[in-house]
Steps between C-alpha positions, in 0.01 A plus 500: 500500500625859487494688830297818521706820480338795673745778581302809398129417523237673287143428397481356147338689213122482533514477881439797731414592856150637532267614779176306447213717622256209501722269708645792701850360466805507279528239227740407225303534177604270219338394173325197651376665819613646830688379807409655837793622709555571866656831604846351549505358147389838367789674674746251350356521149487880503880489528541261206586767247752309292787694659507380862648164591335267750758624751406863431133419549567310823719785630228758428233292674730426791545874550122548491451228761758602757789290376313169481676227302261460206738381228391134502131595505543743210701248299253217567203715396668615178620152405153358566349765272772441239425127502142575389611763247391811687852638555804473277862612505544837330809363321304221331 
């Protein structure tokens, strides 16, 4: 089994962040539906622009949260989303 490569995360084509007025929360919209997100996930995904690495994203969030070590949490979230096809590597 090939290991997942996720250096520069980005939402795949057809997926986008969206503020859902009915649910009063952010969601990832995709062709089959929507996935509700908490505020932390939104902050991570807003930084997934296809240019920033996971390390860049973690560094930015760490700066926002007073130097907290968030790398593992950011990586785990993005890999979990990649495993269900909601995030991909920009190089792939």
